[in-house]
C-alpha positions in Angstrom: 49.6 -24.4 -25.8 49.6 -23.6 -21.9 49.0 -19.8 -22.7 46.1 -20.8 -24.9 44.6 -23.0 -22.1 44.8 -20.3 -19.5 43.1 -17.9 -22.0 40.2 -20.3 -22.5 39.9 -20.8 -18.9 39.8 -17.1 -18.3 37.1 -16.8 -20.9 34.8 -19.2 -18.9 35.6 -17.7 -15.6 34.6 -14.1 -16.5 30.9 -14.7 -17.0 30.8 -16.7 -13.8 32.3 -14.0 -11.9 29.7 -11.5 -13.3 26.9 -13.9 -12.3 28.3 -14.5 -8.9 28.6 -10.7 -8.1 24.8 -10.4 -9.4 23.6 -13.1 -7.2 24.9 -12.0 -3.9 21.6 -10.3 -2.9 23.9 -7.1 -2.6 22.2 -3.8 -3.2 25.1 -1.7 -4.3 25.0 0.1 -7.6 27.7 2.0 -9.2 27.6 5.7 -9.9 30.0 6.8 -12.7 32.2 4.0 -12.1 33.8 5.6 -9.3 31.6 5.0 -6.0 28.9 2.8 -4.9 25.6 3.9 -3.3 22.8 1.5 -2.2 19.8 1.4 -4.4 17.6 2.2 -1.6 19.4 5.4 -0.7 19.3 6.4 -4.4 15.6 5.8 -4.6 14.9 7.4 -1.1 16.6 10.7 -2.1 14.6 10.8 -5.4 11.4 10.2 -3.4 12.0 12.9 -0.7 13.0 15.4 -3.5 9.9 14.8 -5.6 7.1 14.9 -2.8 6.8 11.1 -2.7 7.3 10.6 1.0 4.4 8.9 2.7 2.8 11.9 4.0 2.7 13.5 0.5 1.1 10.2 -0.8 -1.7 10.1 1.9 -2.4 13.9 1.1 -0.7 15.2 -2.1 0.8 18.8 -2.5 -2.5 20.2 -3.5 -4.1 19.0 -0.3 -6.2 16.1 -1.8 -6.5 13.1 0.3 -6.1 9.5 -1.1 -9.7 8.7 -0.8 -12.8 10.5 -2.0 -16.3 9.8 -0.5 -19.3 9.1 -2.6 -21.1 12.2 -3.5 -24.6 13.5 -2.3 -27.2 12.6 -5.1 -27.4 16.4 -6.0 -23.7 16.4 -6.6 -23.5 13.3 -8.7 -23.1 14.7 -12.2 -20.3 17.1 -11.0 -18.5 14.0 -9.4 -18.8 12.0 -12.5 -17.6 14.8 -14.6 -14.5 15.4 -12.3 -13.1 11.8 -12.6 -11.8 9.3 -15.0 -13.2 6.4 -13.3 -11.3 3.0 -13.3 -13.1 0.0 -11.8 -10.7 -2.8 -11.0 -13.2 -5.3 -9.9 -13.9 -8.5 -11.9 -15.4 -8.4 -15.3 -18.5 -10.3 -14.0 -19.1 -8.0 -11.1 -18.5 -4.8 -13.3 -21.0 -6.2 -15.9 -23.7 -6.7 -13.1 -23.3 -3.0 -11.9 -20.9 -0.2 -12.0 -20.6 3.6 -12.0 -21.8 5.4 -15.1 -18.7 6.1 -17.3 -16.4 3.7 -15.5 -14.0 1.4 -17.4 -13.1 -2.0 -16.2 -9.3 -2.4 -16.0 -7.3 -5.0 -13.8 -5.0 -3.7 -11.1 -1.9 -5.0 -12.8 -2.9 -2.9 -15.9 -3.0 0.5 -14.0 0.3 1.9 -15.4 -0.9 1.4 -18.9 -4.4 2.8 -18.2 -3.5 5.9 -16.4 -2.0 7.9 -19.3 -5.4 7.7 -20.9 -6.9 9.9 -18.4 -5.0 12.8 -20.1 -4.5 14.8 -16.9 -7.9 14.3 -15.6 -8.2 13.2 -11.9 -8.3 9.4 -11.7 -10.7 7.6 -9.4 -10.1 4.0 -8.5 -13.0 1.8 -7.6 -13.1 -1.7 -6.1 -15.3 -3.7 -3.7 -14.3 -2.1 -0.3 -11.9 0.7 -1.2 -8.8 -1.3 0.1 -7.4 -2.6 -3.3 -8.2 0.7 -4.8 -6.3 2.6 -2.2 -3.4 0.1 -2.7 -3.5 1.2 -6.4 -3.9 4.9 -5.6 -0.7 4.7 -3.5 1.2 3.2 -6.4 -0.2 5.6 -9.0 0.6 8.5 -6.7 4.2 7.3 -6.5 4.3 6.7 -10.3 3.6 10.6 -10.8 -0.2 10.5 -11.0 -0.6 12.6 -7.8 -4.2 13.4 -8.8 -5.5 9.9 -8.1 -8.0 9.0 -5.5 -9.8 5.8 -4.4 -13.5 5.7 -3.7 -13.9 5.4 0.0 -15.5 2.1 0.9 -15.6 1.2 -2.7 -18.8 0.1 -4.3 -20.0 -0.8 -0.8 -20.5 2.9 0.0 -22.0 3.6 -3.3 -25.3 1.5 -3.2 -26.7 -1.1 -0.9 -26.9 -3.5 -3.8 -23.2 -3.6 -4.1 -22.3 -3.6 -0.3 -22.0 -7.2 0.5 -18.2 -7.2 0.7 -18.4 -4.7 3.7 -21.6 -6.0 5.2 -20.1 -9.6 5.4 -16.9 -8.8 6.6 -17.2 -6.7 9.9 -16.5 -8.8 13.0 -15.3 -8.4 16.5 -13.0 -11.4 17.3 -10.7 -9.0 19.5 -13.4 -8.5 22.0 -12.2 -10.5 25.2 -9.2 -11.9 23.1 -6.1 -12.6 25.2 -4.0 -10.9 22.6 -6.1 -7.6 22.6 -4.2 -5.1 25.0 -4.7 -1.6 26.4 -1.1 -1.3 27.5 1.2 1.4 26.4 3.0 1.1 23.2 6.6 -0.8 23.0 9.6 1.5 22.6 10.5 1.8 18.9 13.6 0.1 17.7 16.0 1.1 15.1 16.6 -1.2 12.1 18.8 -0.9 9.1 17.5 0.3 5.5 15.7 -2.2 3.3 18.0 -3.8 0.4 17.2 -4.4 -3.2 19.2 -5.7 -6.0 19.0 -3.6 -9.4 21.2 -2.8 -12.3 19.7 0.7 -12.3 21.8 3.6 -11.1 19.0 6.4 -11.2 16.7 7.0 -8.3 13.6 7.3 -10.6 14.3 4.4 -12.7 14.8 2.3 -9.6 11.5 3.5 -8.1 9.7 2.9 -11.4 11.0 -0.9 -11.4 9.6 -1.2 -7.7 6.4 0.2 -8.6 5.9 -2.1 -11.5 7.0 -5.1 -9.5 4.6 -4.4 -6.7 1.6 -3.9 -9.1 2.4 -7.1 -10.8 2.3 -9.0 -7.5 -1.3 -7.8 -6.7 -2.8 -6.5 -3.6 -1.1 -7.9 -0.4 -3.7 -8.4 2.3 -3.8 -10.4 5.5 -6.7 -11.6 7.7 -6.9 -9.8 11.0 -7.7 -12.9 12.9 -4.4 -14.5 11.9 -2.3 -11.6 13.1 -4.6 -11.5 16.4 -4.0 -15.2 17.2 -0.4 -15.3 16.4 1.1 -11.7 16.9 4.5 -13.0 17.4 4.7 -14.1 13.8 4.4 -10.4 12.6 6.1 -7.1 13.0 2.7 -5.3 13.7 2.2 -1.6 12.8 -0.7 0.2 14.3 -1.6 3.3 12.4 -3.7 4.9 15.2 -3.3 8.2 17.1 -1.8 7.9 20.5 -5.4 8.4 22.0 -6.9 5.7 20.0 -4.1 3.3 20.6 -5.1 2.9 24.1 -8.8 3.9 23.7 -9.6 1.4 21.2 -7.0 -1.0 22.5 -4.7 -2.8 20.1 -3.2 -6.2 19.2 -0.5 -7.0 21.9 3.0 -5.6 21.4 1.8 -3.7 18.3 4.1 -0.7 17.5 2.4 2.5 16.8 3.6 4.3 13.7 1.8 7.5 12.6 3.6 10.7 13.1 7.1 9.7 12.3 7.0 7.1 9.5 8.5 9.3 6.9 11.7 8.9 4.9 12.9 12.4 5.5 13.3 12.1 9.2 14.1 8.4 9.0 11.2 7.3 10.8 10.8 4.4 8.6 13.8 2.8 10.3 11.4 1.7 13.1 10.1 -0.9 10.7 12.0 -4.3 10.5 13.1 -5.0 7.0 14.2 -8.5 7.6 13.2 -11.1 4.9 11.5 -13.1 7.6 9.7 -10.2 9.3 6.3 -9.8 7.7 4.9 -6.3 8.4 1.1 -6.3 9.3 -0.3 -2.9 8.9 -3.6 -2.0 10.3 -5.9 1.0 10.7 -9.6 1.6 11.0 -10.8 0.5 7.6 -7.9 -1.3 5.8 -8.0 1.7 3.3 -5.1 3.8 4.9 -3.1 0.6 5.6 -3.4 -0.3 2.1 -1.7 2.9 0.9 1.0 2.3 3.7 1.5 -1.3 2.5 1.9 -0.4 -1.1 4.5 2.3 -0.2 6.4 -0.1 2.1 6.4 -2.8 -0.5 8.0 -0.4 -3.1 10.6 0.5 -0.3 11.4 -3.3 -0.1 9.5 -4.3 3.0 7.5 -7.6 3.2 4.3 -5.6 4.1 0.7 -6.7 4.2 -2.5 -4.8 4.9 -4.8 -6.1 7.6 -8.1 -6.4 5.7 -10.9 -4.4 6.9 -8.7 -3.1 9.8 -10.4 -2.3 13.1 -13.9 -2.9 11.5 -12.8 -6.6 10.9 -11.1 -6.9 14.3 -13.5 -5.0 16.7 -16.4 -3.4 15.0 -18.4 -3.5 18.1 -15.7 -1.5 20.1 -17.5 1.3 21.9 -14.7 3.9 21.3 -15.8 4.6 17.7 -16.2 8.3 16.5 -15.7 7.8 12.7 -14.9 5.3 10.1 -17.0 2.6 11.6 -18.8 0.5 9.0 -22.5 -0.1 9.1 -25.1 -0.9 6.3 -26.2 2.9 6.8 -23.0 3.9 5.3 -24.0 3.0 1.8 -25.6 5.6 -0.3 -28.3 4.9 -2.8 -26.6 6.1 -6.0 -27.2 4.7 -9.4 -25.4 1.8 -10.9 -25.5 0.9 -14.7 -25.0 -2.5 -16.5 
């Protein structure tokens, strides 16, 4: 009877041991039953070997950037013929006016829609280009390297659809105590992000991460919130060294541009702690959207500062490119 009792107790304990080991937040996965490798490491190696480092997401191996500007009117038909156009705006706004030939698909469904392009270049379209850039980063990571976002979104296509940009430029940083022209702080070195998974293959881990990030939707944050309380964030300024001081920057913002890649471990300058919200900002919020999507796949709690420098300090006199004004909008046709 005692042997039977111990046997029954053991049966109850075995499942609980499995549950305990899975709930530790531990990111180790077993390879061939003989050794353990962090899931992040497996995914990182796969990404490096398959041209999925951030530099190859921003500009693919064929030299195509992650954004495509609206065409000149004379080139419109060539532009339309080139792309499988996916508009990720609301059904209502799509019905009120969209690019000829575009189809309306929610951001969360992009992985289901992308195969329908049948190898044609994909163009993602949203209101401002920011959510489309987020989706572009994720589709490029998923193997659809010939994906681009419409720069400036529908705001850059036609003045009638430009309200999202026209109503969002601002200059709260002008004269603000938390706007600085000081040199950048020295980079720190942090550990790799961690993730829990049952997968043991780098590609499968990556695919799961991409699907998760898409399901969570675009992760943006208001620039004024970061500007007012910079100590609440790990701030990543994606400017050149010249612009970092020429434009100024949010106080104590780190500057990551040239060395953010996986291959040289530059990503380790970003804090992966669960309580460290990473606030990425650039000029338009479009590059930072790609960065944010990539970082969230890696396991960072990253957010894109919406409208970038244009939402923080549009009136800054240092502009030479990527400054929004109503004149950016082209007068290209929209259909209902």
